[in-house]
BALUMLUM-259685 format. One record per residue (C-alpha): x, y, z. Coordinates in nm, 3 decimals. Example, Ala and Ser with C-alpha at 12.3 -4.5 7.8 and 13.67 -1.06 7.14 Angstrom:
east; north; up
1.230; -0.450; 0.780
1.367; -0.106; 0.714
//
This chain:
east; north; up
0.000; 0.000; 0.000
0.133; 0.342; -0.097
0.117; 0.593; 0.185
-0.063; 0.917; 0.106
0.167; 1.172; 0.263
0.202; 1.531; 0.133
0.580; 1.535; 0.161
0.606; 1.222; -0.058
0.400; 1.399; -0.324
0.629; 1.701; -0.311
0.944; 1.488; -0.334
0.809; 1.285; -0.626
0.717; 1.600; -0.816
1.059; 1.751; -0.750
1.228; 1.438; -0.883
1.010; 1.451; -1.195
1.085; 1.820; -1.248
1.460; 1.762; -1.215
1.444; 1.467; -1.456
1.247; 1.668; -1.711
1.492; 1.958; -1.680
1.789; 1.726; -1.743
1.624; 1.588; -2.056
1.487; 1.916; -2.192
1.788; 2.143; -2.127
2.005; 2.011; -2.417
1.707; 2.034; -2.652
1.639; 2.390; -2.540
2.004; 2.487; -2.592
2.000; 2.337; -2.943
1.677; 2.516; -3.033
1.804; 2.850; -2.901
2.144; 2.809; -3.067
1.977; 2.753; -3.404
1.844; 3.110; -3.392
2.178; 3.284; -3.332
2.492; 3.351; -3.533
2.810; 3.152; -3.497
2.985; 3.443; -3.327
2.723; 3.453; -3.053
2.783; 3.088; -2.963
3.162; 3.124; -2.944
3.145; 3.384; -2.671
3.067; 3.308; -2.306
2.810; 3.280; -2.170
2.611; 3.115; -2.448
2.269; 3.271; -2.503
1.972; 3.096; -2.341
1.700; 3.287; -2.527
1.604; 3.304; -2.893
1.792; 3.525; -3.136
1.688; 3.695; -3.458
1.867; 3.476; -3.715
1.650; 3.165; -3.695
1.477; 3.212; -4.030
1.808; 3.273; -4.209
1.973; 2.968; -4.051
1.688; 2.732; -4.135
1.655; 2.869; -4.488
2.026; 2.825; -4.551
2.033; 2.465; -4.427
1.722; 2.363; -4.618
1.820; 2.524; -4.947
2.200; 2.534; -4.976
2.349; 2.352; -4.678
2.714; 2.398; -4.579
2.993; 2.425; -4.833
3.238; 2.194; -4.654
2.973; 1.919; -4.629
2.963; 1.852; -5.005
2.735; 2.153; -5.050
2.428; 1.931; -5.019
2.110; 2.088; -4.877
1.968; 1.934; -4.564
1.646; 1.851; -4.748
1.832; 1.588; -4.952
1.988; 1.440; -4.637
1.649; 1.431; -4.466
1.498; 1.261; -4.771
1.774; 0.998; -4.775
1.724; 0.929; -4.404
1.347; 0.912; -4.453
1.379; 0.661; -4.737
1.618; 0.453; -4.531
1.408; 0.462; -4.213
1.079; 0.383; -4.389
1.231; 0.105; -4.598
1.394; -0.057; -4.295
1.083; -0.029; -4.076
0.837; -0.151; -4.339
1.074; -0.419; -4.468
1.145; -0.558; -4.122
0.775; -0.570; -4.035
0.671; -0.738; -4.363
0.946; -1.001; -4.350
0.897; -1.066; -3.978
0.519; -1.102; -4.013
0.544; -1.352; -4.295
0.827; -1.545; -4.127
0.639; -1.569; -3.796
0.321; -1.670; -3.979
0.503; -1.950; -4.163
0.670; -2.078; -3.844
0.346; -2.080; -3.642
0.086; -2.202; -3.892
0.272; -2.427; -4.135
0.429; -2.766; -4.070
0.743; -2.828; -4.272
1.075; -3.004; -4.207
1.324; -2.820; -3.984
1.063; -2.559; -3.898
1.192; -2.496; -3.545
1.551; -2.520; -3.665
1.483; -2.231; -3.901
1.330; -2.032; -3.616
1.627; -2.087; -3.387
1.870; -1.996; -3.663
1.679; -1.668; -3.701
1.676; -1.620; -3.325
2.051; -1.681; -3.291
2.117; -1.388; -3.524
2.018; -1.164; -3.232
2.375; -1.217; -3.112
2.514; -1.082; -3.440
2.439; -0.709; -3.472
2.529; -0.510; -3.780
2.862; -0.400; -3.634
2.977; -0.763; -3.595
2.890; -0.874; -3.950
2.950; -0.544; -4.125
3.255; -0.654; -4.328
3.102; -0.973; -4.475
2.778; -0.784; -4.536
2.970; -0.517; -4.726
3.146; -0.789; -4.927
2.812; -0.941; -5.025
2.661; -0.605; -5.126
2.971; -0.500; -5.321
3.012; -0.828; -5.511
2.663; -0.976; -5.522
2.643; -0.946; -5.901
3.002; -1.048; -5.976
2.898; -1.394; -6.108
2.646; -1.229; -6.343
2.911; -0.989; -6.469
3.150; -1.277; -6.538
2.873; -1.465; -6.718
2.815; -1.166; -6.945
3.189; -1.149; -7.014
3.177; -1.511; -7.134
2.924; -1.401; -7.395
3.150; -1.121; -7.511
2.995; -0.834; -7.315
3.269; -0.632; -7.147
3.274; -0.306; -6.961
2.967; -0.141; -6.815
2.772; -0.104; -7.140
2.636; -0.343; -7.400
2.507; -0.260; -7.746
2.200; -0.445; -7.874
2.059; -0.352; -8.217
2.243; -0.022; -8.202
2.098; 0.060; -7.861
2.350; 0.120; -7.584
2.244; -0.020; -7.246
2.436; 0.069; -6.933
2.495; -0.216; -6.690
2.507; -0.102; -6.327
2.488; -0.404; -6.098
2.655; -0.255; -5.792
2.450; -0.188; -5.480
2.703; 0.061; -5.350
2.581; 0.421; -5.350
2.219; 0.318; -5.383
1.906; 0.309; -5.170
1.900; -0.068; -5.212
2.244; -0.099; -5.059
2.146; 0.134; -4.776
1.838; -0.062; -4.676
1.844; -0.423; -4.801
2.104; -0.564; -4.554
1.914; -0.417; -4.256
1.555; -0.526; -4.324
1.574; -0.870; -4.162
1.485; -0.864; -3.791
1.506; -1.159; -3.553
1.355; -0.951; -3.272
1.041; -0.863; -3.467
1.005; -1.223; -3.588
1.025; -1.349; -3.231
0.771; -1.094; -3.106
0.520; -1.172; -3.382
0.566; -1.545; -3.328
0.497; -1.508; -2.956
0.181; -1.310; -3.034
0.059; -1.559; -3.294
0.097; -1.837; -3.037
-0.158; -1.656; -2.817
-0.425; -1.663; -3.089
-0.679; -1.930; -2.988
-0.684; -2.246; -3.197
-1.063; -2.215; -3.211
-1.023; -1.900; -3.420
-0.804; -2.087; -3.667
-1.051; -2.375; -3.686
-1.344; -2.136; -3.736
-1.163; -1.965; -4.023
-1.087; -2.302; -4.182
-1.452; -2.413; -4.151
-1.563; -2.089; -4.318
-1.340; -2.170; -4.612
-1.070; -1.911; -4.543
-0.736; -2.003; -4.694
-0.403; -1.935; -4.524
-0.351; -1.594; -4.683
-0.710; -1.486; -4.621
-0.674; -1.588; -4.256
-0.349; -1.394; -4.239
-0.491; -1.085; -4.410
-0.835; -1.067; -4.249
-0.768; -1.197; -3.899
-0.402; -1.194; -3.798
-0.311; -0.855; -3.944
-0.596; -0.663; -3.769
-0.512; -0.839; -3.442
-0.146; -0.742; -3.485
-0.221; -0.374; -3.543
-0.086; -0.248; -3.210
0.224; -0.470; -3.232
0.293; -0.339; -3.582
0.256; 0.022; -3.464
0.490; -0.026; -3.168
0.752; -0.200; -3.379
0.720; 0.060; -3.656
0.805; 0.341; -3.416
1.105; 0.154; -3.274
1.233; 0.040; -3.614
1.181; 0.381; -3.775
1.400; 0.543; -3.509
1.652; 0.259; -3.549
1.674; 0.321; -3.923
1.680; 0.699; -3.886
1.975; 0.688; -3.644
2.190; 0.452; -3.853
2.541; 0.588; -3.900
2.803; 0.316; -3.945
2.640; 0.128; -4.233
2.558; 0.438; -4.445
2.910; 0.566; -4.380
3.056; 0.243; -4.519
2.821; 0.182; -4.810
2.804; 0.533; -4.962
3.068; 0.759; -5.112
2.835; 0.962; -5.336
2.737; 1.290; -5.159
2.383; 1.257; -5.296
2.325; 0.957; -5.065
2.447; 1.117; -4.742
2.200; 1.074; -4.456
2.128; 1.345; -4.202
2.320; 1.168; -3.923
2.627; 1.145; -4.147
2.580; 1.509; -4.247
2.572; 1.633; -3.888
2.887; 1.436; -3.807
3.066; 1.595; -4.102
2.949; 1.940; -3.996
3.110; 1.895; -3.656
3.438; 1.737; -3.772
3.597; 2.022; -3.966
3.966; 2.096; -4.000
4.147; 2.426; -3.946
3.831; 2.611; -3.850
3.565; 2.629; -3.583
3.245; 2.435; -3.643
2.952; 2.655; -3.738
2.756; 2.558; -3.432
2.449; 2.763; -3.518
2.407; 2.567; -3.842
2.493; 2.237; -3.671
2.222; 2.300; -3.412
1.980; 2.394; -3.689
2.048; 2.062; -3.860
2.010; 1.877; -3.529
1.671; 2.037; -3.462
1.547; 1.951; -3.811
1.681; 1.596; -3.776
1.478; 1.548; -3.457
1.146; 1.642; -3.614
1.058; 1.326; -3.818
1.114; 1.079; -3.529
0.926; 1.308; -3.290
0.634; 1.337; -3.532
0.624; 0.958; -3.576
0.620; 0.900; -3.200
0.351; 1.163; -3.142
0.136; 1.044; -3.432
0.147; 0.679; -3.326
0.163; 0.731; -2.951
-0.171; 0.570; -2.870
-0.108; 0.254; -3.072
0.253; 0.248; -2.957
0.155; 0.238; -2.589
-0.111; -0.026; -2.653
0.140; -0.239; -2.837
0.383; -0.222; -2.545
0.137; -0.286; -2.262
-0.063; -0.544; -2.462
-0.402; -0.407; -2.357
-0.579; -0.565; -2.654
-0.435; -0.915; -2.617
//
């Protein structure tokens, strides 16, 4: 039983206020810094209230960017990060749903062996397998290229009936290379499998009696029941994809495929000059917006998916 004492209420509120202040203070400093000039931030003390250059800073980052960061506008970096985050989140959910459905509702040889092989990959994050993954992405079409060479096609172009066709089989510097190696998820497969195991067998039998095939059962019954799980995983996986840094850094050399996390890191690491902190903070504020909007927009379903109120 929790005692109802006034001093406990005061202490708990003070702890909450201190915790909120610790979390919000860096965000406030970043937001304020994005409205000042670089000279203002290099002098002590740093300003703690808004300046008058916010519109100019945001316009510059969204339209022209920074010269020493390949001159790419932040809009392109945000678009690259958005494509990567959405592709990873949607791809992981689709593959995990179908994999969990196959493991739970189909009987085939080595079914549980396949599940445990998927589950064991939880011990192998991207950082551990990044070199072999890069090797696969860089050379996945090497056998096809050699096969074409056997037929007399050399170089990166072939000519058929006078028409020149460019052959570009590499996944480096492409959205496919950015997203494809990261769309498999053992965690999501395990979570969907555990949920599917809670679906009553009577529901499956009723669907079979009504003439529903496997895909109709999956589409009309399992997917609606999994709505909150999908929403919770989408939020988590979107943020995971948005914050990726090491894999995009390795797989891309073309400035047009730079993500916003890579861009911010390059803005900070400059040589022979001071970082333009007002523009860095502007980029950081803009980079926070998409994940925040996703969390706010899916907050209700996200909470339900975590607490399992509809199970």
